[in-house]
C-alpha positions as CSV (number, residue, x, y, z in Angstrom):
1,M,66.9,71.5,-137.0
2,T,63.9,72.6,-135.1
3,A,60.9,71.0,-134.7
4,E,59.1,74.6,-135.5
5,L,60.9,74.7,-139.2
6,N,60.0,71.3,-139.6
7,A,55.9,72.1,-138.8
8,Q,56.5,74.9,-141.2
9,R,57.5,73.5,-144.2
10,Q,54.8,70.9,-143.9
11,S,52.4,73.4,-143.4
12,L,53.6,74.8,-146.5
13,Y,53.4,71.7,-147.8
14,E,50.0,70.8,-147.0
15,A,48.2,74.3,-147.5
16,D,49.8,75.3,-150.7
17,Y,51.6,72.4,-152.9
18,L,52.7,74.5,-155.6
19,K,54.0,77.3,-153.4
20,W,55.8,74.6,-151.5
21,I,56.9,73.4,-155.1
22,D,58.4,77.0,-156.1
23,S,60.6,77.0,-152.6
24,T,61.5,73.8,-153.0
25,I,62.8,74.1,-156.2
26,E,64.4,77.7,-155.5
27,Q,66.5,75.9,-152.2
28,L,67.9,73.5,-154.8
29,K,68.7,75.8,-157.0
30,Q,70.7,77.7,-154.3
31,Q,71.8,74.8,-153.0
32,N,70.7,75.7,-149.7
33,Y,70.2,71.8,-148.4
34,A,69.7,73.0,-144.8
35,D,66.4,74.3,-145.5
36,I,65.1,71.5,-147.8
37,D,61.9,69.7,-146.6
38,W,63.4,66.2,-147.4
39,E,61.0,64.2,-145.7
40,N,57.8,65.6,-148.4
41,L,60.2,65.6,-151.2
42,I,61.8,62.0,-151.0
43,D,57.9,61.2,-151.1
44,E,56.8,63.0,-153.7
45,I,60.2,61.4,-155.9
46,E,59.1,58.5,-155.0
47,D,54.7,59.1,-155.7
48,M,56.6,60.3,-159.4
49,G,58.3,57.1,-160.1
50,R,55.2,55.1,-158.8
51,S,52.8,57.5,-161.4
52,A,55.1,56.6,-164.3
53,R,55.0,52.9,-163.6
54,K,51.6,53.0,-162.9
55,G,50.8,54.7,-166.3
56,F,53.1,52.5,-168.4
57,R,51.2,49.8,-167.3
58,S,48.0,51.5,-167.9
59,S,48.9,52.3,-171.7
60,L,50.2,48.6,-172.3
61,V,46.9,47.3,-170.7
62,I,44.8,49.6,-172.8
63,L,47.4,48.3,-176.0
64,L,46.7,44.6,-175.1
65,T,43.2,45.0,-174.6
66,H,42.2,46.6,-177.8
67,L,44.9,44.1,-179.5
68,L,42.6,40.9,-178.1
69,K,39.6,43.2,-179.7
70,W,40.6,43.2,-182.9
71,Q,41.8,39.9,-183.1
72,F,38.5,38.2,-182.0
73,Q,35.7,41.0,-182.7
74,P,37.0,41.8,-186.0
75,E,32.9,42.0,-187.3
76,R,33.5,45.5,-184.7
77,R,36.7,46.8,-185.9
78,S,36.9,50.6,-185.9
79,N,39.0,53.4,-186.1
80,S,38.6,54.3,-183.1
81,W,40.2,50.8,-181.4
82,K,43.2,51.4,-184.2
83,A,43.7,54.9,-183.0
84,S,43.9,53.7,-178.9
85,I,46.3,51.1,-180.4
86,V,48.6,53.6,-182.2
87,E,48.3,56.3,-179.5
88,H,49.1,53.8,-176.6
89,R,51.6,52.3,-178.3
90,R,53.3,55.3,-179.1
91,C,53.4,56.3,-175.4
92,I,55.1,53.1,-174.4
93,L,57.3,53.3,-177.0
94,E,57.8,57.2,-175.9
95,D,58.3,56.2,-171.8
96,L,60.8,53.3,-173.4
97,E,62.9,56.0,-175.3
98,E,62.9,58.8,-172.4
99,S,63.9,55.7,-169.7
100,P,65.6,52.5,-170.9
101,S,64.8,51.1,-167.4
102,F,60.9,50.7,-168.1
103,K,62.9,48.2,-170.8
104,P,63.3,45.0,-168.1
105,Y,60.0,46.4,-166.4
106,L,58.1,45.4,-169.5
107,E,59.1,42.0,-169.7
108,Q,58.3,42.1,-165.7
109,V,54.4,43.5,-165.8
110,F,54.1,41.9,-169.6
111,A,52.2,38.7,-168.1
112,K,49.9,40.7,-165.3
113,C,49.4,43.2,-167.8
114,Y,48.0,40.5,-170.6
115,E,46.0,39.1,-167.6
116,A,44.4,42.4,-166.8
117,A,43.3,43.1,-171.0
118,I,42.0,39.5,-170.7
119,D,39.5,40.6,-167.8
120,Q,39.0,44.7,-169.6
121,A,38.4,43.0,-172.9
122,S,36.2,40.2,-171.7
123,A,34.0,43.1,-170.2
124,E,34.5,45.5,-173.2
125,T,32.8,42.8,-175.6
126,G,30.9,39.9,-173.9
127,L,32.6,37.7,-174.7
128,P,33.6,34.9,-171.9
129,E,37.1,35.1,-170.6
130,A,37.9,31.5,-171.9
131,T,37.6,33.3,-175.4
132,F,40.8,34.7,-175.1
133,P,44.3,32.7,-174.7
134,R,45.7,32.7,-171.0
135,S,49.2,33.4,-172.2
136,C,49.8,36.1,-174.5
137,P,50.0,35.7,-177.8
138,Y,51.7,38.2,-178.8
139,S,55.8,38.9,-178.0
140,A,56.4,42.4,-176.7
141,A,58.1,43.1,-179.7
142,Q,55.3,42.3,-181.3
143,V,52.7,44.8,-179.3
144,L,55.2,47.4,-180.2
145,E,55.9,47.3,-183.5
146,A,54.6,49.9,-185.8
147,G,51.1,48.9,-187.7
148,F,51.1,45.1,-186.0
149,L,47.2,44.0,-186.1
150,P,46.6,40.6,-185.0
151,E,43.9,38.8,-187.6
């Protein structure tokens, strides 16, 4: 592969991302592997994985945050909190269904996401962080169970 061809591919990637994607898809469909911008394609696929995991963690933190708020501020419960719980639970369940490899990832990040949820719940409620248990009072199964709301 020539340095000039590499420069052209990089230039397209930087100048017109969507055109680069379309071109890459076409090259793959035609099995024209010699003309694929492998370096940027690999970077993009890695970014997709990072983005999927980040979205999963974000949904889990939001779900845990609203469960904590629901439990520790019962006087402020709202349909908005309940809707957020339902929505983020649905997102996580869809991720688990579409990518079963998220199941061990859920176990791996659950405690860390709970810690982030404590920070978020404290910031949103004004309650001291010490209000919330240091260890998650809910299991992953409970968190994902339809209709589960802590009392």
